[in-house]
N, C-alpha and C positions, 0 to 999 in steps of 0.2 A: 267781266271776262275772267275765266279761271287763270290762276297763277301757276306757272310751271316752276317747280323747284329743281334747279340744275346745279350740278357741281361747277366749280370754276372751270374745270377742264372741258366739260360739255358746253358751257356757255361760250368759252373761247372758240371751240370747234364750230359752233353755230355761227358765231360772228365772222370767222374766217370764210366759211361757206357763203355767207351773205356778201362778204366783200368780193368773192370770186364771181358771184352772180351779178353784182353791180358792175364790176370792171369789165366783164365780158358781154354785157348787154349791148345790143346793136343801137339802141336808142337811149343814150344816157340822160336825156332831158324828158323822157316820157313820164307821165304821172305815176306809173307803176314803179319806176326806178327812183323817182323822187320820194315816194312813200317808203321804199326799202331803205333809203339813206337815213330816214328819220328813226328807224328802229334802234340802231346802236345808241343814238343820243337819248332816246326815251329810256332805254334799258339802263344807261348810266345814271340818269336822273332818278330812277325808281330804286335802283339797288345800291346806290352810293358808290363807295370806293371799290367794291367787289368787281364790277364790270367796267369801271371807268377806264382803266388802261387799255383793255381790249377794245372798248367802244371808241376810244380816241384813235387807236391804231386803224380801225376800220373807217372812221370818219375821215382821217387824213388820206387814206387810200382811196376812198370814194370821191374825194374832192380833186384827186389827180386827174389831169386830162387824159382821156383815152388815147391810145395809139391811133394815128391817122389811118392805119391799115386794118383796124379792127372791123370785121364785117365786110371788108372789101373782097372783091373777086380775085382769085389767083391770077386772072388775066392781066391785072394791073401791075403785078410784080415785075415782069420783064420790061414793061414800059418805064418803070422807075429805075431800071438798071440794077435791081437787086437780084443777086443770084442765089 
């Protein structure tokens, strides 16, 4: 597969976007999301220290449990007493 030569700034921006995609996905245990979670780990392993900090930040964020209201209907909000 071709290698993409990115600046640290661009790599960090892509990893932040990947984190956003993972965190906002409706199905956090889907094969697609589990594959996306592997990308920062693989990037850190291949690039060494350059992407390690950003990859670790994304990995920690990706392992956080999603909010119980992510993907839920707005109809549930009044039932929970949230205004």
